[in-house]
Backbone bond lengths (Angstrom), bond angles and torsions (degrees), N, CA, C in turn:
res aa  C-N    CA-C-N  psi(-1)  N-CA   C-N-CA  omega(-1)  CA-C   N-CA-C  phi
1 M - - - 1.459 - - 1.516 108.80 -
2 I 1.328 115.69 138.47 1.456 120.15 -177.39 1.528 109.93 -133.28
3 T 1.308 116.08 146.27 1.451 121.90 177.40 1.522 108.77 -142.40
4 F 1.330 116.14 166.96 1.462 120.32 -173.09 1.533 109.90 -128.34
5 P 1.322 117.92 89.67 1.476 121.43 178.54 1.522 111.21 -63.59
6 N 1.313 115.56 122.58 1.467 119.63 -176.50 1.525 112.10 -99.49
7 A 1.322 115.05 159.48 1.458 121.90 178.74 1.526 110.53 -81.62
8 K 1.332 115.00 173.87 1.466 121.77 172.03 1.517 108.22 -132.80
9 I 1.326 115.53 158.85 1.452 120.53 168.36 1.520 108.12 -117.57
10 N 1.317 116.13 157.59 1.467 121.88 174.11 1.516 108.67 -100.31
11 I 1.314 116.19 120.50 1.457 120.68 173.62 1.525 106.82 -100.33
12 G 1.311 115.52 105.51 1.452 120.96 -171.29 1.521 110.43 75.14
13 L 1.324 116.44 140.36 1.462 120.16 174.93 1.527 106.90 -153.98
14 N 1.321 115.07 107.35 1.458 121.18 -178.74 1.523 110.40 -106.16
15 V 1.329 116.79 125.71 1.463 121.96 172.73 1.525 105.61 -92.27
16 V 1.336 116.79 103.10 1.470 119.65 -166.48 1.524 113.99 -93.60
17 E 1.331 118.25 -29.60 1.469 118.73 179.05 1.524 110.08 -168.27
18 K 1.342 114.67 156.09 1.460 120.47 174.73 1.509 108.73 -94.11
19 R 1.319 116.37 134.84 1.455 122.36 -175.85 1.526 110.50 -89.70
20 P 1.338 117.07 160.41 1.473 120.36 176.94 1.526 113.32 -60.13
21 D 1.361 116.46 -26.39 1.471 119.37 -179.15 1.523 112.49 -83.36
22 G 1.343 117.57 3.29 1.459 120.76 177.75 1.512 114.24 95.40
23 Y 1.343 117.25 -17.16 1.456 120.61 176.19 1.529 109.77 -79.67
24 H 1.334 116.04 174.77 1.456 121.33 178.41 1.522 110.36 -119.21
25 N 1.320 115.97 142.54 1.462 120.55 171.31 1.524 108.61 -83.96
26 L 1.321 114.50 135.26 1.460 122.13 -175.82 1.511 110.48 -123.44
27 E 1.304 115.68 162.51 1.460 123.12 167.94 1.519 107.66 -136.22
28 T 1.325 116.90 129.27 1.457 120.54 -178.38 1.517 109.37 -159.69
29 I 1.311 115.79 168.64 1.463 121.33 170.89 1.516 107.98 -115.77
30 F 1.323 116.09 122.94 1.463 121.67 172.34 1.529 107.60 -88.16
31 Y 1.326 115.75 127.95 1.462 119.60 178.97 1.526 108.45 -128.26
32 P 1.352 118.31 122.25 1.471 120.65 -178.64 1.518 111.87 -71.46
33 V 1.328 116.35 142.89 1.466 122.11 178.73 1.531 109.07 -128.76
34 K 1.333 115.69 170.03 1.467 121.15 -170.58 1.520 113.74 -74.34
35 L 1.319 118.67 -28.39 1.466 121.25 -177.68 1.522 109.94 -53.07
36 S 1.335 117.61 126.09 1.464 118.76 -172.61 1.519 113.03 -146.26
37 D 1.330 114.27 155.32 1.452 123.36 167.17 1.528 108.24 -88.27
38 A 1.319 117.05 -179.73 1.467 122.03 173.35 1.525 108.13 -130.07
39 L 1.320 116.72 132.51 1.459 121.49 -177.17 1.524 109.08 -129.37
40 E 1.325 115.33 125.61 1.467 120.95 -178.41 1.530 110.29 -120.51
41 V 1.321 116.20 140.74 1.458 122.71 175.38 1.532 108.15 -125.73
42 I 1.322 116.41 127.73 1.459 120.82 177.14 1.527 109.19 -134.03
43 E 1.314 115.85 158.99 1.460 121.86 178.43 1.529 109.78 -63.75
44 A 1.325 116.64 143.56 1.463 120.95 -178.80 1.519 110.12 -149.82
45 E 1.333 115.67 167.22 1.464 120.45 178.22 1.520 110.84 -80.29
46 E 1.315 117.03 -28.17 1.454 121.41 174.57 1.528 109.28 -146.12
47 T 1.314 116.15 149.98 1.458 120.68 -175.81 1.522 110.37 -69.30
48 A 1.328 114.96 132.54 1.459 120.44 -178.94 1.527 109.38 -149.09
49 F 1.318 114.70 156.99 1.461 121.36 177.51 1.519 108.67 -130.29
50 S 1.330 116.46 136.76 1.457 121.92 175.55 1.519 108.90 -139.82
51 S 1.325 116.04 167.15 1.461 119.11 -177.86 1.517 110.58 -149.44
52 S 1.324 114.30 161.61 1.455 122.42 174.81 1.523 107.20 -145.34
53 G 1.321 116.96 -176.89 1.466 119.89 -177.28 1.516 110.42 78.06
54 I 1.323 117.17 -138.28 1.462 120.93 178.45 1.525 109.44 -59.13
55 E 1.326 116.36 131.64 1.459 120.42 -177.72 1.529 111.47 -64.66
56 I 1.328 115.27 132.85 1.464 121.89 179.10 1.521 108.36 -99.11
57 D 1.313 116.13 119.47 1.461 121.24 -174.94 1.530 110.71 -93.10
58 S 1.334 115.69 64.92 1.467 120.93 176.40 1.516 108.32 -162.70
59 T 1.316 116.17 163.15 1.451 120.07 175.90 1.522 109.83 -73.52
60 A 1.321 116.38 160.63 1.467 120.67 179.11 1.520 110.74 -57.59
61 E 1.332 117.21 -41.41 1.463 121.42 -176.24 1.524 112.22 -66.05
62 N 1.335 116.95 -24.60 1.458 120.68 -179.37 1.527 113.31 -91.73
63 N 1.334 116.88 -6.50 1.455 118.87 178.63 1.524 109.99 -71.51
64 L 1.330 116.91 143.76 1.459 121.02 -175.28 1.524 112.62 -66.74
65 V 1.324 117.54 -26.40 1.470 120.15 175.84 1.523 109.65 -65.56
66 Y 1.325 115.95 -46.25 1.469 120.12 178.62 1.533 110.25 -64.47
67 K 1.339 116.39 -37.45 1.468 119.59 178.29 1.522 111.00 -64.37
68 A 1.333 116.80 -35.95 1.467 120.23 177.67 1.529 110.38 -62.41
69 Y 1.332 116.15 -43.74 1.472 119.74 177.24 1.530 110.36 -62.03
70 S 1.323 117.07 -46.79 1.460 121.14 -178.26 1.518 111.53 -61.94
71 L 1.330 116.65 -36.60 1.453 121.32 179.76 1.534 110.76 -62.99
72 L 1.320 116.72 -46.81 1.464 120.23 178.85 1.528 111.31 -69.95
73 A 1.329 115.97 -35.54 1.461 119.59 -179.84 1.521 111.86 -65.01
74 G 1.330 116.80 -22.09 1.458 119.55 176.94 1.512 113.05 -71.43
75 D 1.340 117.21 -21.33 1.468 121.24 -177.94 1.524 113.42 -114.54
76 F 1.331 116.84 -16.79 1.465 120.99 -177.60 1.524 109.44 -132.70
77 H 1.334 115.07 155.30 1.458 119.50 174.75 1.526 108.05 -83.66
78 L 1.324 116.67 107.49 1.450 121.49 179.99 1.520 109.83 -110.24
79 S 1.311 116.90 129.48 1.455 119.77 175.10 1.526 109.53 -73.32
80 P 1.325 118.26 161.05 1.466 120.49 -176.86 1.533 111.68 -64.12
81 V 1.315 115.51 144.72 1.463 122.14 175.26 1.519 109.28 -139.89
82 K 1.317 114.83 158.25 1.455 120.37 169.36 1.520 107.19 -104.60
83 M 1.332 116.90 129.26 1.457 122.26 179.17 1.529 108.60 -114.65
84 H 1.328 115.28 125.96 1.467 119.42 178.82 1.516 108.88 -121.69
85 L 1.324 115.56 128.24 1.452 122.52 -179.47 1.528 109.40 -113.52
86 H 1.337 115.67 121.66 1.463 119.82 171.58 1.522 106.67 -97.33
87 K 1.333 115.95 113.44 1.466 122.10 -169.90 1.525 111.14 -92.59
88 V 1.335 115.08 121.60 1.460 122.43 177.87 1.525 111.07 -120.79
89 I 1.336 117.46 -39.08 1.461 121.45 179.73 1.525 108.66 -67.33
90 P 1.324 117.99 123.15 1.468 119.37 -175.18 1.521 112.67 -71.45
91 F 1.331 115.11 154.66 1.458 122.05 176.59 1.527 109.96 -83.29
92 G 1.342 115.55 160.74 1.451 120.64 174.89 1.508 113.07 57.90
93 A 1.348 115.54 34.81 1.459 120.39 -173.79 1.520 113.50 -119.06
94 G 1.333 118.35 -8.76 1.456 120.57 -177.02 1.513 112.94 77.05
95 L 1.343 117.20 25.58 1.463 121.78 -176.16 1.527 113.61 -109.54
96 G 1.328 117.47 -1.94 1.460 121.06 174.05 1.513 115.19 70.86
97 G 1.323 118.14 25.23 1.462 120.39 -175.04 1.520 114.51 -60.38
98 G 1.326 117.44 -44.42 1.470 120.09 -179.69 1.508 111.95 -65.22
99 S 1.321 117.12 -41.22 1.467 121.12 178.27 1.520 110.91 -64.50
100 A 1.335 116.49 -39.62 1.464 120.23 177.74 1.523 110.84 -62.64
101 D 1.333 116.93 -44.05 1.461 120.35 179.59 1.522 110.94 -58.32
102 A 1.330 116.89 -44.64 1.462 120.98 -178.85 1.519 111.46 -65.67
103 A 1.333 117.43 -45.24 1.464 121.03 -178.34 1.517 111.15 -64.80
104 F 1.331 116.79 -43.51 1.459 119.71 179.25 1.520 111.06 -67.74
105 A 1.334 117.36 -31.81 1.463 120.04 175.00 1.530 110.41 -63.33
106 L 1.330 116.73 -43.43 1.468 120.13 177.97 1.523 110.81 -59.60
107 K 1.333 116.16 -45.98 1.463 119.86 -178.72 1.526 111.23 -65.16
108 M 1.330 116.40 -42.26 1.455 119.44 -177.67 1.526 111.55 -69.05
109 L 1.322 117.40 -41.56 1.466 120.05 178.37 1.524 110.97 -65.10
110 N 1.332 116.50 -35.22 1.464 120.53 175.72 1.528 110.28 -60.20
111 D 1.329 116.88 -42.62 1.464 120.77 178.48 1.528 111.49 -73.69
112 Y 1.326 116.59 -42.61 1.471 120.99 -175.88 1.523 111.37 -61.01
113 F 1.333 116.14 -43.12 1.464 120.13 -177.80 1.534 112.68 -95.91
114 E 1.345 116.55 2.86 1.466 122.10 179.33 1.535 110.88 51.46
115 L 1.343 114.34 52.78 1.464 120.53 -176.10 1.526 112.63 -80.19
116 G 1.312 117.44 -22.86 1.454 120.61 178.75 1.528 114.26 70.38
117 I 1.327 117.40 27.95 1.467 120.67 -179.80 1.528 108.97 -75.47
118 A 1.318 116.79 128.73 1.461 121.56 -180.00 1.530 110.70 -69.25
119 T 1.326 115.26 157.92 1.464 121.08 -178.72 1.527 111.79 -55.82
120 S 1.324 116.71 -44.31 1.467 119.70 -178.38 1.523 111.43 -62.45
121 Q 1.328 116.87 -37.06 1.452 119.86 179.47 1.532 111.08 -72.72
122 L 1.340 116.89 -35.94 1.464 119.76 174.29 1.527 110.51 -60.56
123 E 1.326 116.37 -37.71 1.462 119.91 177.31 1.522 110.90 -65.49
124 N 1.325 116.97 -35.85 1.471 120.04 176.95 1.520 111.15 -65.12
125 Y 1.337 116.10 -42.38 1.463 119.36 176.21 1.537 109.92 -61.80
126 A 1.327 116.50 -44.59 1.464 120.67 -178.16 1.522 111.30 -61.49
127 A 1.329 117.09 -37.31 1.470 121.14 -179.42 1.520 111.42 -63.61
128 R 1.319 116.77 -25.92 1.465 120.27 178.32 1.529 111.85 -75.43
129 I 1.336 116.37 -13.07 1.458 120.92 179.18 1.519 111.45 -95.67
130 G 1.345 116.85 -41.35 1.458 120.08 -179.07 1.507 111.19 -168.90
131 A 1.343 116.44 154.97 1.462 121.11 -173.00 1.524 112.41 -61.48
132 D 1.352 117.44 -42.69 1.461 118.70 -177.36 1.519 113.30 -92.55
133 C 1.323 116.93 -1.54 1.460 121.54 -177.66 1.539 113.20 -59.03
134 P 1.347 119.70 -40.54 1.470 118.94 -179.13 1.523 113.98 -60.95
135 F 1.324 117.70 -25.47 1.464 119.40 178.76 1.519 111.56 -54.78
136 F 1.333 116.58 -39.39 1.459 120.65 -173.65 1.528 113.05 -76.30
137 I 1.321 118.79 -7.00 1.464 119.99 175.97 1.534 109.61 -67.01
138 Q 1.329 117.67 -51.49 1.460 119.96 176.67 1.530 111.83 -90.01
139 N 1.354 116.30 -28.08 1.464 120.72 168.71 1.527 112.48 59.74
140 K 1.321 115.97 44.97 1.461 122.09 178.89 1.528 109.30 -125.63
141 P 1.339 117.84 157.22 1.472 119.32 178.46 1.527 111.02 -51.71
142 T 1.330 115.71 129.27 1.464 121.07 -169.17 1.521 111.22 -143.16
143 F 1.320 115.80 136.71 1.463 121.31 169.07 1.518 107.45 -85.86
144 A 1.328 116.96 122.52 1.463 122.21 -178.84 1.520 109.12 -112.78
145 H 1.320 115.67 138.71 1.465 120.13 177.59 1.520 108.39 -142.57
146 G 1.336 117.62 -167.39 1.465 119.48 -169.22 1.522 108.21 68.37
147 I 1.301 117.62 -135.01 1.468 120.97 174.70 1.529 110.55 -91.01
148 G 1.327 114.84 21.21 1.457 120.93 -176.30 1.504 112.09 93.28
149 D 1.343 116.43 16.86 1.464 120.88 -175.07 1.534 113.03 -118.85
150 Q 1.325 117.54 4.94 1.461 121.29 177.16 1.523 107.48 -117.14
151 F 1.335 116.20 132.50 1.456 120.05 -167.27 1.524 113.40 -126.55
152 K 1.339 113.54 146.50 1.457 121.88 169.49 1.530 107.46 -136.35
153 P 1.334 118.06 136.76 1.471 118.67 176.26 1.518 110.84 -64.13
154 V 1.310 116.13 147.64 1.462 120.92 179.23 1.526 108.40 -131.65
155 N 1.306 115.64 142.15 1.461 121.25 -178.01 1.525 109.13 -86.99
156 L 1.330 116.23 91.59 1.460 121.12 -177.75 1.525 109.03 -142.75
157 D 1.310 117.14 121.53 1.460 122.36 -178.32 1.524 108.87 -130.43
158 L 1.324 116.21 112.47 1.462 121.64 179.81 1.522 111.95 -108.38
159 S 1.325 117.02 21.24 1.464 120.58 -175.66 1.527 112.73 -65.18
160 A 1.311 118.30 -20.01 1.461 121.05 179.06 1.524 112.01 -82.17
161 Y 1.334 117.34 -4.46 1.460 122.13 -176.81 1.522 110.70 -112.46
162 E 1.313 115.57 162.66 1.462 122.49 172.27 1.525 108.17 -101.23
163 I 1.320 116.79 131.17 1.460 121.37 178.67 1.529 108.79 -111.72
164 V 1.303 115.75 124.11 1.461 122.41 178.47 1.523 108.36 -113.09
165 I 1.317 116.51 132.44 1.467 122.31 177.03 1.521 108.12 -114.32
166 V 1.324 115.79 129.46 1.460 120.19 177.52 1.526 108.51 -123.23
167 K 1.323 115.06 145.52 1.466 119.44 -178.31 1.521 110.23 -140.44
168 P 1.327 116.34 125.93 1.465 119.21 174.54 1.531 109.68 -75.45
169 P 1.315 118.50 164.05 1.471 121.32 -179.52 1.525 112.48 -77.91
170 I 1.318 116.71 47.52 1.462 122.55 175.79 1.519 108.35 -138.51
171 S 1.320 116.20 159.48 1.461 122.27 175.91 1.520 108.50 -121.48
172 V 1.325 115.46 154.41 1.460 121.63 178.25 1.518 108.34 -117.22
173 S 1.322 117.30 121.47 1.452 121.10 179.01 1.527 110.19 -80.65
174 T 1.322 116.41 161.35 1.467 120.62 178.76 1.533 112.07 -60.28
175 P 1.354 120.00 -45.33 1.478 118.84 177.23 1.524 112.67 -60.14
176 Q 1.338 117.18 -37.52 1.461 119.78 178.16 1.524 110.82 -64.01
177 A 1.337 116.07 -41.10 1.463 120.29 -177.86 1.525 111.58 -66.23
178 Y 1.334 117.04 -37.99 1.463 120.45 -177.18 1.527 113.51 -82.40
179 R 1.329 117.22 -8.50 1.456 120.33 -179.69 1.529 109.58 -60.76
180 N 1.320 116.40 127.63 1.475 123.57 177.63 1.529 114.16 70.13
181 I 1.338 117.69 10.34 1.459 119.98 177.01 1.535 110.08 -73.23
182 I 1.312 117.31 130.74 1.467 123.00 175.02 1.528 107.46 -116.55
183 P 1.339 118.39 108.89 1.472 120.10 -178.74 1.523 111.70 -56.08
184 T 1.331 115.27 137.95 1.457 121.47 -176.73 1.522 109.67 -145.91
185 K 1.302 116.56 139.29 1.456 120.11 174.33 1.531 108.91 -70.05
186 P 1.337 118.76 131.09 1.468 120.76 -176.31 1.529 112.10 -74.41
187 D 1.315 115.50 152.99 1.461 121.14 176.00 1.534 111.33 -81.25
188 F 1.339 116.06 -25.49 1.470 120.29 -176.22 1.524 110.49 -114.00
189 N 1.332 116.21 134.89 1.458 122.55 178.33 1.530 109.43 -86.64
190 L 1.319 116.86 111.39 1.467 120.95 -177.30 1.524 112.90 -61.89
191 L 1.326 117.66 -22.21 1.468 119.71 177.47 1.532 111.83 -65.68
192 E 1.324 116.78 -14.39 1.462 121.05 -179.67 1.527 111.99 -102.64
193 I 1.327 116.96 16.43 1.462 119.66 -173.47 1.522 112.27 -64.95
194 D 1.338 117.36 -28.03 1.463 119.57 -178.86 1.533 111.77 -68.36
195 R 1.326 117.68 -16.62 1.469 121.63 179.49 1.529 112.02 -90.60
196 L 1.320 116.42 -5.88 1.461 120.99 -174.18 1.525 109.81 -105.13
197 P 1.337 119.35 123.73 1.473 120.31 175.88 1.521 110.55 -56.31
198 I 1.309 116.01 139.50 1.465 120.02 -175.38 1.526 111.64 -60.43
199 E 1.331 117.19 -27.15 1.460 120.12 177.97 1.530 111.93 -64.80
200 D 1.343 117.22 -20.47 1.463 121.15 -179.43 1.527 113.06 -93.70
201 W 1.333 117.09 -6.04 1.465 119.20 -178.38 1.530 111.33 -60.01
202 K 1.304 116.26 -36.08 1.466 121.35 -172.60 1.517 112.19 -53.73
203 T 1.319 117.51 -33.14 1.461 120.59 -174.33 1.526 113.65 -90.74
204 V 1.337 118.40 -19.81 1.469 118.86 -173.45 1.533 114.53 -126.86
205 V 1.331 118.71 -20.74 1.474 121.54 -178.21 1.520 107.93 -95.67
206 K 1.328 115.85 103.12 1.463 121.95 -170.91 1.528 111.74 -114.98
207 N 1.322 115.26 153.90 1.461 122.27 168.69 1.531 106.85 -109.98
208 D 1.324 116.99 109.47 1.467 120.73 -175.70 1.524 113.00 -60.83
209 F 1.332 117.29 -25.21 1.462 119.07 -179.13 1.530 112.09 -68.89
210 E 1.314 117.75 -20.09 1.458 119.37 178.26 1.526 111.19 -61.03
211 K 1.334 117.09 -34.15 1.467 120.56 -179.18 1.521 111.37 -65.25
212 S 1.321 116.86 -26.34 1.465 120.52 179.05 1.527 111.87 -94.49
213 V 1.341 115.93 -40.72 1.466 120.05 -172.86 1.528 112.26 -77.73
214 F 1.323 118.41 -40.92 1.469 120.24 -174.97 1.525 113.21 -59.37
215 P 1.350 119.94 -42.89 1.471 117.83 177.72 1.531 113.04 -63.85
216 Q 1.340 116.70 -29.81 1.459 120.00 179.05 1.525 112.11 -79.51
217 F 1.335 116.01 -32.02 1.467 121.44 -176.46 1.533 108.92 -133.50
218 P 1.327 118.52 78.69 1.471 121.31 -177.44 1.530 112.99 -57.77
219 E 1.332 117.52 -25.30 1.459 119.94 -179.52 1.525 112.09 -66.08
220 I 1.348 116.76 -26.87 1.461 119.42 176.98 1.525 109.70 -72.66
221 E 1.325 116.87 -42.58 1.465 120.56 176.18 1.528 110.37 -60.10
222 K 1.323 116.83 -38.66 1.456 120.78 -179.86 1.519 111.10 -63.88
223 L 1.317 117.43 -36.16 1.464 120.13 178.51 1.526 111.00 -63.09
224 K 1.329 116.73 -38.89 1.465 119.85 176.49 1.522 110.26 -61.78
225 E 1.330 116.51 -43.95 1.467 120.56 177.76 1.528 110.54 -62.51
226 N 1.336 116.70 -40.04 1.465 120.78 179.17 1.526 111.59 -59.12
227 L 1.327 116.45 -41.75 1.460 120.12 -178.21 1.523 111.32 -67.14
228 Y 1.325 117.22 -38.65 1.462 119.37 175.25 1.532 110.68 -65.09
229 E 1.326 116.63 -40.03 1.467 120.15 177.63 1.518 111.12 -62.11
230 A 1.331 116.83 -31.54 1.467 121.57 -179.67 1.524 112.76 -79.45
231 G 1.343 116.88 -6.81 1.458 119.51 175.64 1.502 115.74 111.13
232 A 1.318 118.88 11.55 1.467 120.63 178.26 1.526 110.00 -63.40
233 V 1.343 115.78 140.65 1.466 118.92 174.68 1.523 110.45 -83.55
234 Y 1.335 116.16 -20.08 1.466 120.72 174.59 1.517 107.97 -154.01
235 A 1.319 116.38 140.36 1.468 121.74 177.05 1.517 108.67 -142.74
236 S 1.324 115.55 147.83 1.460 120.41 -177.71 1.518 109.62 -164.13
237 M 1.315 115.62 156.03 1.452 120.43 166.88 1.523 108.15 -71.75
238 S 1.316 117.19 144.82 1.456 120.54 178.05 1.523 110.14 -96.93
239 G 1.319 116.18 129.84 1.458 120.03 179.75 1.509 111.04 56.73
240 S 1.324 115.75 -133.42 1.458 121.20 178.01 1.519 112.21 -94.48
241 G 1.345 117.22 13.51 1.454 122.39 177.38 1.535 111.76 83.60
242 S 1.322 115.56 175.90 1.450 128.45 16.08 1.538 115.33 -99.64
243 A 1.348 117.47 2.31 1.456 119.51 179.28 1.524 110.99 -72.14
244 V 1.328 114.39 147.42 1.461 122.96 176.02 1.520 107.12 -127.01
245 F 1.324 116.68 139.89 1.465 119.15 179.15 1.515 110.53 -120.61
246 G 1.312 115.00 153.45 1.451 122.09 174.22 1.511 109.52 -127.60
247 I 1.322 116.51 139.35 1.459 122.32 177.47 1.528 107.37 -106.88
248 F 1.327 115.64 123.09 1.459 121.66 -174.29 1.527 110.49 -120.17
249 R 1.321 115.30 142.94 1.466 118.88 168.14 1.525 109.58 -72.80
250 H 1.326 115.65 -41.37 1.467 121.58 177.31 1.516 107.68 -142.16
251 L 1.323 116.76 129.13 1.459 120.02 179.33 1.522 110.57 -73.40
252 P 1.315 117.92 135.00 1.467 119.27 174.05 1.524 110.24 -69.94
253 T 1.304 116.72 144.76 1.466 120.28 -179.82 1.524 111.69 -69.26
254 N 1.316 116.18 -21.24 1.471 121.00 -177.13 1.524 111.29 -112.12
255 L 1.334 117.39 39.57 1.466 120.63 -177.19 1.526 111.79 -54.15
256 D 1.337 117.37 -39.77 1.464 120.91 -177.28 1.529 111.66 -57.34
257 R 1.310 117.32 -28.86 1.463 121.06 -177.65 1.522 111.85 -64.75
258 F 1.335 116.71 -25.06 1.457 120.78 -177.33 1.534 112.67 -87.39
259 L 1.322 116.87 -7.85 1.459 120.31 -172.51 1.518 111.31 -116.30
260 P 1.340 117.91 145.56 1.466 119.58 177.96 1.516 111.53 -69.51
261 K 1.316 115.90 160.97 1.467 120.87 179.03 1.528 109.56 -68.68
262 G 1.323 115.08 152.92 1.460 120.18 177.40 1.512 113.41 85.84
263 I 1.327 117.64 8.65 1.463 121.60 -179.35 1.524 109.44 -96.39
264 F 1.319 116.45 132.95 1.452 120.65 175.58 1.529 108.57 -80.26
265 I 1.326 116.46 132.00 1.459 122.28 -178.06 1.522 108.90 -121.17
266 Y 1.331 116.15 127.84 1.469 121.81 178.24 1.523 107.95 -123.44
267 R 1.333 116.21 128.85 1.463 120.49 -177.19 1.523 109.68 -120.42
């Protein structure tokens, strides 16, 4: 059995307040995109995990796919399987690749072993792996708040547009992203984004992490400018970076001309 865990982008990301537990409350929209990994599960004599594509810098036992299997195995009798992940979604990019892999593993194992776990319960399992992991269970446009673990459906359809994701050969860590962040209540309510023409997003739909990340990594800010120069109607850093996406009505045939060499481009 094979499945294709897809990435997400963040449309708007507001850091609204610091919590007593040291975490921050956020507001954002998670939007699924086509860029995906590939995950295969087959019968085996003993449970194992392997990978290809982008190198994964962790042991098999620490990979979120393996953790998803272990989580279900704690409550159900699962026979051994071999899980192979072909990694395409880059790390340290704000695209949720690891969370997607874990959520899709939960869904696939539920189907593979015919466990009959309801969607809500799969989301509970996913929440034990990561805050944004439950989003990928239903994998629909979602307004996320709290620490990114509380969800409301949002009416947003970008299927008429082309979305381009670009990533420089650098990663942004969570401490780097939060450096110099000052929580602020947003002026625009992201739950009302469906009422706002996409041409107006540029002035009101903000990613607060850009204020911290761009001074540290000017090349990421430049990529956003490049996408606007190429004709994007909206461009933004996704999550805490380092990926930047552009939303286009029509892709230019010479998009590469607007971007520096060495940049990964996903369409």
